[in-house]
N, C-alpha and C positions, 0 to 999 in steps of 0.2 A: 788404423785409422777408424775412428768412431762412425757408425753408421746413423743415419737420419731415420728415426722412427716411422715406418710406413703406416698410412691411414688404413683403416679397415676396408676389405673389398667390398665394392658396391654391389648390391643384388642386380641380377641380370634380368629379374622379370618384376612383375607388379604384385608379388606376394607381400601383403601388408604386413605380416608377421616377421618376414625377413627385413623388411625395410625398418619396422620399429626396433629390431635387435641392432641394426645398423646404425641408427640414430643414436641409439643408447651407448654404443661403442665410441661414437664421435661425440659423446657429451652433450648431444642436443636432444635432452629428455622430452622436451616439449614437441618434438616433431613426430608425427603419427602417420603421415601419407608418403606415398612413393614421389620421389623428386619428379617434378614437371619435365617435359620433353624439352628439347634444345630450342625448338622453334617458339615454344612458349615463354622460354627464358629470354629469348632474344626479343620478343614483343614487349614483355615488362621492362626489359632494359631500356628499350626505346621510350617507353612511356615514362619512366623514372627520369629520364634526362629533360623531359619538358619542364621548363621553368614556370613557376607558378605566376599567375597575373590575375590579381583580385579585380582589378577594373573590368576586365574582359572575361571573368569567371572561368579563367583556365587553371587546370590543375592536373598533375601527372596522370591521376586514375580517376578523373571525373567521369562518372557515368559508366566506367568500366566494371563488369560483373567479375568479381573475384571469389575464388574457392579457397578453401583452407589451405590446400597445396601451394597456391600461388602466394599466400601471406607467410606461408612457412619459408618459401623460397626468398621472398623479399626480406624476411627478418634475418635469414642466414647470411646475406649478401649485402645488408644495410651498412652503410659507412657514414659516420659523422665524428667529428673531431678527432680524426685519425683511428678511430676503433671501429672494427668490422663486428657485426652481430647486433642482436636486440640490446636495449638500453637495459642496464641493470641499475635501478635506483637504490639497491643496497650498497652500491659501490661508491663511495664519496667522490672518485675521480671521474665519476661518468654523470654527475649531477648537471653538468652543463650540456649534455648530449641531447640532441633532438631526436625524436622517435620517427616511424615511419610517416610519411606525407600521404594520407589516404583521404584527403579532403574530397568529398563528392562522390567518393567510391561506392559502388553498389555491393552490400555485402548482406543483402537480405537473406535471412534463413540459413545462413552460413555457420558452421560449426567452428567456432573459435576458442572452444574450451581450453583453459590452461595455457594460451599462448602469453608471451611475455611482450605484451603491448604498451608497456610504460613510455610515456611521453609521446603517445600517438598524437598525430595532428590530424584530427577529425573536424575541425572547424576553426574560424576564425579566432585569433587569440591576441590580448594585449592591445597595441595600437592598430592591429589589422582589425579589429572589431568595429573601429569607427567608421563605418561606411554604410551603404544602404541595405535595407532589409533583404532586397534581391540579392545582393552579393553575399550576405551571411547565409542566406538559404542555400545559394549554389555551392557553398564550401562545406556544408553540413553533410557528415558521413551517414550513410543509411545502413542501419543495424536492425531494421524491422525483423522481428521473429529469429534474431540471431542467437546462437547458444553461446553465452559468454560465462559458463560456470567456471569459477575458479580464475578467471582471466585477470591477468594484471593490467589495469588501466590508470595506475596512479600517475598523477601529473599529467593526464591526457587533456588535450584539448578537445572538448565535446560540446562547444557552444552550439546551440541550435540542432543538435545531433538527434537522429531519429532512432530512438531505442524502443519504440512501440511493440509490444508484445514479446521483447527480448527476455532471455533468462540469464541475468548477471548474477545469480546466486552465489554467494560466498566470492565474489569478484572484489577487486580492490579499486577504490575510487579516491584514495587518500590524495589530496593536492589537486584533484581534477577540476578544471573549469567547466561546469556543465550548465553555464547561464543559458536559458532558453530552451534547454534540451527537452524532448518529449519522450514521457515516461508512461503515458496511458495505453490503454489496451490497444490492439492492433485491430482496426475495423475490418480488414479483409480476411484475417483468419480467426479472429474472436480470441486470441491469445491475449493473457494478461501479463503485463511485465511482474517479473518476480524477482525481488531483491532480498530475499531470505538470506540472512546472515551476511550480507554485503557489507564492506568495510568503508567507512568515510572518516573524516576528521575535520578539525577546525578550519583547515586551509581549502576544503572543498567547497566550490561555489555552487549553490543551487537555486540562485536568483532567478525568479520568472519561469521556473520550469513548469510544464504542463503534466499535471498528475492524473487528471480524470478525463474520461471521454465525455460525450454528449449524455450519456446515462449517468453520469456521476460515479461511474466505476474507477476506483484508484488501483494502484499497483498492490502487489503482495508486499508487506514490509515487516514480516514476523522476525524478531531478533536480530534486527540490524545493528551493527556496531556504529553508533554515532559518534563516539569519541570526541564531543564538543561541537558537533556540527550545528551551524546556525539555521535553525529551523524558522526563524522570524521572517525570512525574506521569500516566503512560498505562500501561495494562496491555498492553504489546507481546507478552507471553506468551500472549495469545489467539489470535495469528495463526500459522496452520499453513503457509498459502502466501500470499503477496502477489498481488493481482490481475494484476500484470505477467506473473508466472510462469502463472498460469491462462490468460491470454490467449494466451501464446505456445504452450500446448498445443493449442489449438483450430485445426482444419484449415480452418475456414471463417470468414469475417467476419461481422460483424453482419447484413449483407444477405443471408448465405447462400451467397456466392461462395466459391470454393476459393481459398485464399491462394497466391500465388506463392512459389516457394522463397526468393527474395531477402527478400520481407517477413517470413516465418517465421524466417529466420536473424536478422534485425534485431531481431524481437521476443525471441528466445532471448538474444541479446546484451544487450538492455535489461533483461531479468529478471536476468542476472549483475550488470549495473551497479548496480542498484537495490538488490540484496542486499549488495553490497560498501558502496555509499554508507551504507546504514542500519546496517551492522555497525559502521562506523567512527563513525557518528554516536552510536550506542547507547553503543559503548564510551568516547567521549569524556565521556558523560553518566554514567559509572559503572555501566552496564548491562551487566555483562559477559555474565551468562548469556544474557540476549535477544541480545547481540551475536554469540555463539557460534552460536545457532540460525540467525540470518541468515547468518553466514559458511558454515555448513555447506549452506545451500539454494544459495548461490552456487556451490560445488563442483559440486552436482548439476546446476544450470543449464548450468555450463561444460561439463560432461561431454556434454550435448546439443549443444552448440555444436560440440564436436569432431567428434561423429558427423555433424553436417549438413554440416560441412567436409571430410568424408571423412578426417579424420586419424585413422584406425583404431587406430594404436599408441598415441597419447595418450588415445584413448578407453577402450582396454582397460586401459591404465596406471591411468587415473582409476577405472574400475570396480573394478580391483583394490584400490586404496588404499581406497576405500570399503568394500568386503567386509572387509578386513583391519582397519581402524581408523576408519571414518567419517571419514577425512581429519583424524584427530587429535581429532575431537569426539565420538566414540564409542568410547573406550578399552575398554569391555566386550568390544567385538568381538575385539580382540586376544587376550584371555584365552580367549575361546570358540574362536577358530582354534587357539590353542596347545594346549587341551585336546583338541580333535577330531583333529588331527595326532598327539598323543601316543597317543591311544586307538586310532587307526587303525593306526598301526605296531606298537603292542603286541598288537594282535590278529593281526596278520601274523606276528609273532614266534613268539606262542603257536602258531599253525597250522602254521608251518615247523618247530617243534620236534616237531611229532607225526611228521615224516618224516625227520628228521636230528638229529644230535646237536650240542650238548647238548639235553636235554628241559628245557624251562622252565615253571614255573608262573607264574600271574598277575603276582605279586609281583616275581618276577625278570624278566619281561618289560617290566613297567613301568619298573624302574630301567634296562633296557637301552635303552628307547625314550627316556626323558628323557636320558640320557647321550649317545645318538647325535644326538637333536634339536640338542643344543649341540656337536656334533662331537667328542664325547669317548667315544664307545663304546669297549668293552672286551671281549675275547673269549678264550675258552680257547686253550691253544696247538694244539690239534687243529683249530682252524678256520683255513682258507687264505683268502686275499683273493679266491679265485674262487667261494667257497661263497655260497649264498643269504643266510645271515645277514649276510655282510659286504657283499654287494651292497645289501640292504635298509638297513643301517645308512648305507651310503654315500648312498643315495637320500633318507633321512630327514635326514641331515645338510645336504644340498643344499636340501631343502625348509625346513628350519630356517633356514639361511642366508639364503634369499630373504624369508622372513617377518620375521626379525630386521631385516634391512636396510630392508624396507619400513616397519615400525613405526618404527624410529629416524628414517628419513628424513621419514616422515609428521609425527611429533611435533616434529622439529627445525623443519620448515617452519612449523608452526603457531605455535609459540612464539618462535622466532628468525628465521624467514624473512621473505619479502617479504609 
């Protein structure tokens, strides 16, 4: 008679390495914690049996503080559509399954790295969403400061979810409903939401999400996989700086240690890259004004890269282009620079006319300054090339040439350059 294969023997202590090997032998590679005690299992089972009631803001785990071990046990015992275990969206037979119902649960600061939370119910979805703001907020899952690296959140219901200061780097959000989710920095901890290399697609909904905090600091967005994500439904104008740039300006890491020069250079380059990536993506979505703002920040960050690379010539040139025209994105600066130079030399002409012929009034000095700026200064026959008037006019013509060339080059690069 054939024997039924026995399950691996459970560890008798709380040795994490022993439990890790045990879960691997069981095929549950995503589990890392010792299994919770029987009384905790009973408590979670009782909570899970609570029927959701949107009108009364009642959910199985509303306001219950859950740790990773709790979530692992809930996943391993989760049952829907006759299947036990976490939802596997790579299996066509499980596409109709619903994930864990953690609406209103408290997972602040919890490490959920690598967990298969596909189909997670962390907010109201579909027809459920058509209710009051209070009901939607009551159902929102709390993931502030949570560690979500590599976590599977595809097809999750994350409407109004609180992800402030979380770290979903390389997490999967394909098909997730993130309407009204909060991705700004966590005001209590100061952590910035990190979406580095996170996965999205055209089915992901990001309408009305909150991206920036009160300071205008947005999340880290470097190298996100957008895969057709619709960016046009979000207020990108609320962002003054992305978290990638903010991090690059910090001299110390999260542990308080001074950053090495190579690390800071890498962070500055990443800030340049993310602004350029988002500028191209926003422009492709028809959001030209937002794209221009991100492109401008890319130039600012690139100037810092030049400084750290000790490319002082390129740094000064970049600084001058910014002062003169804001790299082509601040055209008003060109008119201000033009007016300042004209006014400055007009004053010099009037001052010089007090000591030499011809004597000029303000109107005459203005005409002379404008003409000299464009290299078309004119003088009376009594003025020689060595006179102060001629020298000032030549100096202004040179300054005008530099400014005109700078403005032309800057705007040409913006509209027709690389």
